C-alpha positions as CSV (number, residue, x, y, z in Angstrom):
1,M,0.0,0.0,0.0
2,Q,1.0,3.6,-0.6
3,P,0.9,5.6,2.7
4,A,-1.3,8.7,2.5
5,F,0.1,11.4,4.7
6,D,-2.6,13.6,6.3
7,P,-1.7,17.1,7.8
8,R,-3.2,17.8,11.2
9,P,-2.7,20.8,13.6
10,W,-1.5,18.4,16.3
11,G,0.9,16.6,14.0
12,T,4.7,16.7,13.6
13,L,7.3,17.7,11.0
14,D,9.6,14.8,12.2
15,L,8.4,11.4,11.0
16,S,11.9,9.8,11.4
17,A,10.7,7.3,14.0
18,I,8.8,5.5,11.2
19,Y,9.6,7.3,7.9
20,P,13.1,8.6,8.1
21,N,13.2,9.6,4.4
22,H,9.9,11.5,4.4
23,K,10.2,15.3,4.4
24,S,7.2,17.6,4.8
25,N,6.6,21.3,5.3
26,E,3.3,20.5,6.9
27,R,2.6,19.0,10.3
28,I,1.7,15.4,9.6
29,G,-0.7,13.8,12.1
30,E,-1.6,10.5,10.4
31,A,-0.3,8.2,7.7
32,W,-3.3,6.2,6.4
33,L,-2.4,2.7,5.2
34,T,-5.7,0.8,4.4
35,G,-8.4,3.4,4.1
36,D,-11.0,3.3,1.4
37,D,-9.1,5.8,-0.7
38,C,-5.6,4.4,0.0
39,M,-3.8,3.3,-3.2
40,V,-2.0,0.1,-4.1
41,A,1.7,0.9,-4.7
42,N,2.9,-1.9,-6.9
43,G,2.0,-4.6,-9.4
44,P,-0.9,-4.9,-11.9
45,L,-3.4,-3.2,-9.5
46,A,-1.1,-0.2,-8.8
47,K,-2.8,3.2,-8.4
48,R,-6.2,1.7,-7.7
49,S,-8.0,2.2,-4.4
50,L,-9.0,-0.4,-1.8
51,A,-12.6,0.7,-2.1
52,E,-12.6,0.1,-5.8
53,L,-10.8,-3.2,-5.5
54,S,-13.1,-4.4,-2.7
55,K,-16.2,-3.8,-4.9
56,E,-14.6,-5.5,-7.8
57,F,-13.2,-8.6,-6.1
58,G,-15.4,-8.9,-3.0
59,P,-14.7,-11.8,-0.7
60,S,-11.6,-12.8,-2.8
61,L,-10.0,-9.7,-1.4
62,V,-11.7,-9.0,1.9
63,G,-12.5,-12.6,2.9
64,T,-15.6,-14.4,4.1
65,S,-15.4,-13.2,7.7
66,A,-15.9,-9.5,6.7
67,R,-19.4,-8.1,7.5
68,D,-19.6,-6.3,4.2
69,P,-18.3,-8.5,1.3
70,Q,-17.6,-5.4,-0.9
71,R,-15.9,-3.1,1.5
72,F,-12.4,-3.4,3.0
73,P,-13.1,-4.1,6.7
74,L,-10.2,-2.5,8.6
75,L,-8.5,0.9,8.6
76,L,-4.9,0.9,9.8
77,K,-2.8,4.0,10.2
78,F,0.1,5.6,12.1
79,L,-0.6,8.5,14.4
80,F,2.2,11.1,15.2
81,P,0.9,13.4,17.9
82,E,3.2,16.3,18.8
83,E,0.3,18.2,20.6
84,K,-2.9,16.9,22.2
85,L,-5.5,15.7,19.9
86,S,-9.0,17.0,20.3
87,V,-11.1,15.2,22.9
88,Q,-13.4,13.0,20.9
89,V,-15.7,10.0,20.8
90,H,-16.7,7.5,18.1
91,P,-20.2,5.9,18.3
92,D,-20.7,2.2,18.7
93,D,-22.6,0.3,16.0
94,A,-26.1,0.9,17.6
95,T,-25.6,4.6,18.0
96,A,-24.1,5.1,14.6
97,Q,-27.0,3.3,13.0
98,R,-29.4,5.7,14.7
99,F,-27.5,8.5,13.0
100,G,-27.8,6.8,9.6
101,E,-24.2,5.4,9.5
102,P,-23.6,1.8,8.5
103,W,-21.5,1.0,11.6
104,G,-19.6,2.6,14.4
105,K,-15.9,2.9,15.2
106,T,-14.2,0.7,17.7
107,E,-10.4,0.8,17.6
108,C,-7.2,-0.2,19.2
109,W,-3.8,1.4,19.6
110,Y,-0.4,-0.3,19.5
111,V,2.3,2.0,21.1
112,A,5.2,1.7,18.6
113,H,7.2,4.4,20.3
114,A,6.7,6.5,23.5
115,K,8.8,9.2,25.1
116,P,9.0,9.2,28.9
117,G,5.8,10.7,30.3
118,S,3.7,10.0,27.2
119,Q,0.0,9.9,28.2
120,I,-3.4,9.2,26.7
121,A,-6.9,10.0,28.1
122,L,-9.2,7.1,28.1
123,G,-12.8,7.4,29.3
124,L,-14.2,9.6,32.1
125,K,-12.9,9.6,35.6
126,P,-14.8,7.2,37.9
127,G,-18.1,8.7,39.0
128,V,-18.3,11.4,36.3
129,T,-21.6,11.6,34.5
130,V,-22.2,12.6,30.9
131,A,-24.1,15.7,32.2
132,Q,-21.1,16.7,34.3
133,F,-18.8,16.2,31.4
134,E,-21.0,18.4,29.2
135,Q,-20.9,21.1,31.8
136,S,-17.1,20.9,31.9
137,I,-16.9,21.4,28.1
138,H,-18.9,24.7,28.4
139,E,-16.6,25.7,31.3
140,N,-13.4,25.0,29.3
141,R,-12.2,22.4,31.7
142,A,-13.1,19.1,30.1
143,E,-9.5,17.8,30.5
144,E,-10.0,17.7,34.3
145,L,-12.7,15.0,34.0
146,L,-10.8,12.6,31.8
147,N,-8.9,9.5,32.9
148,W,-5.3,10.2,32.0
149,I,-2.9,7.2,32.0
150,N,0.8,6.8,31.1
151,V,1.6,4.7,28.1
152,Y,4.8,2.7,27.2
153,Q,6.2,1.2,24.0
154,G,4.8,-2.2,23.3
155,E,1.4,-1.7,25.0
156,M,-1.9,-2.4,23.3
157,I,-4.9,-0.2,24.2
158,Y,-8.5,-1.0,23.4
159,V,-10.9,1.9,22.6
160,A,-14.5,0.6,22.5
161,G,-17.1,2.7,20.7
162,G,-18.5,5.3,23.1
163,T,-15.3,5.9,24.9
164,V,-14.2,9.6,25.3
165,H,-10.5,9.7,24.5
166,T,-7.5,11.7,23.3
167,L,-3.8,11.3,22.7
168,G,-1.2,13.4,24.3
169,P,2.2,14.2,22.7
170,G,5.3,12.0,22.7
171,S,4.1,8.7,21.3
172,V,3.8,7.0,17.8
173,I,0.6,4.9,17.6
174,V,-0.5,2.2,15.1
175,E,-4.3,2.5,15.1
176,T,-6.5,-0.4,13.9
177,Q,-10.2,0.3,13.6
178,Q,-13.5,-0.4,11.9
179,Q,-13.5,1.1,8.4
180,S,-15.2,4.3,9.5
181,D,-14.2,7.9,9.9
182,T,-17.1,8.9,12.1
183,T,-15.5,11.1,14.8
184,Y,-17.3,13.6,17.0
185,R,-15.1,16.4,18.4
186,L,-16.1,17.3,22.0
187,Y,-13.4,19.7,23.1
188,D,-10.5,21.3,21.2
189,Y,-8.6,23.6,23.6
190,G,-9.9,26.7,21.8
191,R,-8.2,25.8,18.5
192,G,-11.3,27.0,16.6
193,R,-12.4,23.8,14.9
194,P,-16.1,23.0,15.0
195,L,-17.5,20.7,17.8
196,H,-20.1,18.0,17.4
197,L,-21.7,18.1,20.8
198,E,-25.2,16.9,20.0
199,R,-24.2,13.6,18.4
200,G,-21.0,13.4,20.4
201,L,-22.6,13.6,23.8
202,A,-25.3,11.1,22.6
203,S,-22.5,8.7,21.8
204,V,-20.6,9.0,25.1
205,K,-20.8,6.0,27.5
206,E,-19.9,6.6,31.1
207,R,-18.3,3.1,31.3
208,T,-16.9,0.9,28.5
209,A,-14.4,-2.0,28.2
210,A,-11.6,0.3,27.1
211,G,-8.2,0.0,28.7
212,K,-4.8,-1.5,28.4
213,V,-5.2,-5.0,27.0
214,I,-4.2,-7.9,29.4
215,R,-2.5,-10.4,27.1
216,P,-0.5,-13.6,27.4
217,A,3.3,-13.8,27.3
218,P,5.0,-14.0,23.8
219,V,5.2,-17.5,22.4
220,P,8.5,-18.7,20.8
221,I,8.3,-20.1,17.3
222,N,11.0,-21.8,15.2
223,G,12.7,-23.2,18.3
224,G,12.8,-19.8,20.1
225,K,14.6,-17.9,17.3
226,S,11.4,-16.0,16.5
227,W,8.3,-15.2,18.6
228,R,4.6,-14.3,18.4
229,S,2.6,-12.1,20.8
230,A,-1.2,-12.2,20.7
231,M,-1.8,-8.5,21.1
232,I,-5.7,-8.3,21.0
233,A,-8.7,-10.4,20.0
234,A,-11.9,-8.3,19.9
235,P,-15.2,-8.3,18.1
236,Y,-14.0,-6.5,15.0
237,F,-10.3,-7.3,14.7
238,T,-7.5,-9.5,15.9
239,L,-3.8,-8.4,16.0
240,D,-0.6,-10.3,16.5
241,L,2.9,-9.0,16.8
242,F,5.7,-11.1,15.3
243,E,9.5,-10.8,15.5
244,L,11.0,-13.1,12.8
245,K,14.5,-14.2,12.4
246,E,13.7,-17.0,10.1
247,P,11.1,-17.4,7.3
248,Q,7.6,-18.2,8.6
249,E,4.5,-19.6,6.8
250,F,1.1,-17.9,7.3
251,S,-2.5,-18.4,6.1
252,T,-5.5,-16.2,5.3
253,V,-7.8,-18.8,6.9
254,V,-8.8,-17.4,10.3
255,E,-9.5,-19.3,13.5
256,M,-13.1,-20.1,14.4
257,G,-14.8,-18.0,17.1
258,K,-16.4,-19.8,20.1
259,A,-19.8,-19.5,18.5
260,E,-18.7,-21.6,15.5
261,M,-16.8,-24.3,17.3
262,G,-18.1,-27.7,16.3
263,K,-19.7,-26.6,13.1
264,T,-18.8,-28.5,9.9
265,E,-19.0,-25.6,7.5
266,S,-15.8,-24.5,5.8
267,A,-13.4,-22.2,7.6
268,K,-13.6,-18.5,7.0
269,T,-11.0,-16.3,5.5
270,S,-9.8,-12.8,6.0
271,A,-7.5,-10.4,4.2
272,Q,-4.3,-10.1,6.3
273,I,-2.8,-6.6,6.9
274,L,0.9,-6.6,7.7
275,V,2.5,-3.4,9.1
276,A,6.2,-3.4,9.8
277,V,7.4,-1.5,12.9
278,E,11.1,-2.5,12.8
279,G,13.4,-4.1,10.4
280,C,12.9,-5.4,6.9
281,G,11.8,-8.5,5.0
282,F,9.9,-9.9,2.0
283,V,6.4,-11.2,1.6
284,E,6.3,-14.2,-0.8
285,A,3.6,-16.4,-2.2
286,Q,3.5,-19.0,-5.0
287,G,3.1,-17.4,-8.4
288,C,3.7,-13.8,-7.1
289,D,6.6,-11.5,-7.2
290,P,8.2,-10.9,-3.7
291,V,7.0,-7.7,-2.0
292,T,9.3,-5.7,0.3
293,L,8.0,-5.1,3.9
294,A,10.1,-2.4,5.7
295,K,9.4,-0.2,8.6
296,G,6.4,1.9,7.9
297,D,5.1,-0.3,5.1
298,A,1.7,-2.0,5.0
299,V,1.1,-5.1,2.8
300,V,-2.4,-6.4,2.2
301,I,-2.7,-10.1,1.6
302,P,-5.9,-10.9,-0.4
303,A,-8.0,-13.6,1.4
304,A,-8.1,-15.8,-1.7
305,L,-4.3,-16.1,-1.8
306,G,-4.3,-18.7,1.0
307,A,-0.7,-19.5,2.0
308,F,2.0,-16.9,2.1
309,Q,5.5,-16.5,3.7
310,V,7.4,-13.7,5.4
311,R,11.1,-13.9,5.0
312,P,13.1,-11.5,7.2
313,Q,16.2,-9.8,6.0
314,W,18.1,-10.4,9.3
315,V,15.1,-9.5,11.5
316,I,11.7,-8.0,11.1
317,E,9.0,-7.0,13.6
318,F,5.5,-6.5,12.3
319,L,1.8,-6.4,13.3
320,M,-0.6,-8.7,11.5
321,A,-4.3,-7.7,11.6
322,S,-7.4,-9.6,10.4
323,V,-11.1,-9.9,10.9
324,P,-12.1,-12.7,13.3
325,S,-14.4,-15.6,12.4
326,G,-17.6,-15.7,14.5
327,V,-18.4,-14.0,17.8
328,V,-15.4,-12.7,19.8
329,A,-15.9,-11.1,23.2
330,E,-14.3,-7.7,24.1
331,P,-10.8,-8.2,25.5
332,A,-9.8,-8.1,29.2
333,T,-8.4,-4.7,30.1
334,R,-7.0,-2.7,32.9
335,M,-6.5,1.0,33.5
C-alpha cells in the first residue's frame, strides 16, 4: 500500500521514527495505510484504491469473515501526535446506525514508540456523568474529568465505541479500527475547529471495556529464534505482533470463534494486513513476485491467496491484523 500522509494541527514535522526519508513542510498527524481511498503501490493493481478493488473482487480480497463483502473491513494508520488531539468520541454500532451510519468505530492502539511521560486520556474519571462532562466542556475544563494514563512502548490499548478519548504528545501509535471515519469532536482547547456536541454527547458512554489489554506472554516459534505475541482479540479485529529471524509460513484462513466451534462448514478467510514497525523482510507467495516489507510499510494479503510467507532480512518486527471468524468477546483490560 502507498501511505497517505494527512496534515493535522496536532501533528509533527519529524516522522523519522517510522519514515526517516519522508520530508514535509506540513505537520503530519496521520499516515493512512488501508483506508477506502488508499492506493496500491505496486503490481498490476497499482494506483487503484482499496474501495474500488473491494467492490470488484469482493470476498476474494476482503475474505468471508468481513461483514460487508464489498468493503475493505479494517483501517490501519500511524498517528504522530506532537500536541494533544481534540477530545473526541466515536459511536458504537447501535448509536451510529441511529444516525444513519452503516456502523460505528471501535479501535485499538499499539504503542510503537513512546517518550517518557507520554499519556493518553481514556474514558471519564470514575463517578463522572455525561451531564457533568458536558458542563465541563462549556466551562473549558473538560480535560480535568478525563482518565489520564501513562503509556509505554509495546502496549496495546482497546478503545471501545462510546469511549471519550484523546492522545497526548510523545508517542507513535499504530491504530486499527473499523473502516469508518465517524468522529465527534467534543473539546479542542480553543483551536477554533467545530465541535459536534449533540451527536458526540449522545454517543458517550460513562463506562466501557476500554483500557490496556491484558495479554499472554509472547510464544516462541521456530525453536525460540522468533516469537509471536497475541496483542488483542476483539469483536472487529485481531492483531498479533511477530518478530521473525527465520522465514515463517502464514495463512489467510482465520481461526473459528467460540460461536462456531463444532460446526462442519468450511473455515472462513480474511484479508491479512501486515504493518512493519522495525526491520525489513519480504512477503512471498506462490506465483507472485516478492514484495518488500520495511518499517512503515503495509502489505495487504488478499483472502483468496491462502498461504504466504514472510522472509526476514536479518530480522523484522510487524503487526498482522485480520477480521475474526464468528463471535469474539471484548478483551480483558485494565486502566
